[in-house]
N, C-alpha and C positions, 0 to 999 in steps of 0.2 A: 755630459748630461747637465751638470750644473751651469755651464756656460750657455747652453740652449735654454734652460729655465730662466736664467737671468735675462737673456735677450727677449724672451716672450713676455716677461714681467717689466720689461724696460728698466731693469737694474743694471748698473755698470759700476760695480765696486772697484774695478781696476782703474777708474778714472778719478776716484777720490784721492786727493793730494793734501787736502786741508788738515790742519791740526785742530781737533774738535775736543773740547773739555766741557764736562757737565757736572755741576754740583747737585747731589741728590740726598734724599732720605730714603731708606730701603723700602718702606711701605707707602710712600707717597704715589698716589695714582697718576698724578700729573707727570711725576719723574718716569714712572713705568711707561706711560704713553709717549713721552718724549723719546725715551731710549728705544722703544719699539719702531718709531719712524726712522731713527738713525740706523738701527740694525736692519730694517727693511731696505734701506738704501745702500747697505754694505759698508757703513762707516765704522772704522775702528776708532773708538773714542776713549779719552782718558776720563774715568769717573772718580769724583771725589765724594765719597760717602761721608756726610757730616752729621749723621744721626747724633744728636745730643752733644756735639762738639761746639761749644759757643765760640771758641777761638777760631776754628775753621769757618764758622758761619760769619764771623766778624771780617775775616779775610775775604770771604766770598763777597760780602756786601761792599767792601772797599773796591773791588774789581767791577761790581755791578751797579755802580752809581747809587749805592745805598739800599738797593733791593735786597730784602732778607728772605723773600719767599723762595721755595724751591720748586722746580729746578731752575738754575741759572746756567745759560749755555753760552759758550764762547766758541767762535770759529776764527781761527787764525788770530787770536788775541782780541777779536772784536766782540763786544758784548751783543748777543743776539736777543737776549731776553729769556722768557720762560717758554713753557710748552705751547701755549696759545700763539706766541710770536713765532716759534719754529713751525708750527703747522700753517700759520698765515704766509710765511715765506714760501712754504711748499705749495700752497694752493695758488699763490701768485707766480709760480714758476720761477722763483728767485733763489730757492735753496740749492738747487743743483749746480748753479753757476758759482755759488760761494764754495761749494764742496770740491770743485775741481781746481780751485786756485791753490797753488803750492804754498806750503807753510812758509812763514817768513823766517 
């Protein structure tokens, strides 16, 4: 049943091979929206909840070219950006190809 539903919705979680990481704040609406897209695509991602943790935020910013806003998303160690960047990749039909690349 789930396979049939995934096929009808054009979801292929079995194809996702990438290592996806996302830095979030628990109540951030942009973080929630980004995670929803990843969940929709069947992506198992590593989430770093950095609410109020300045050291973790500094570490995130070091990886994200100084960006301190959340979410910050990485696919196979490549900085993708935030929620809008993730949705833009999806709308340009580029996200799926990133997600099927095996982790380095």
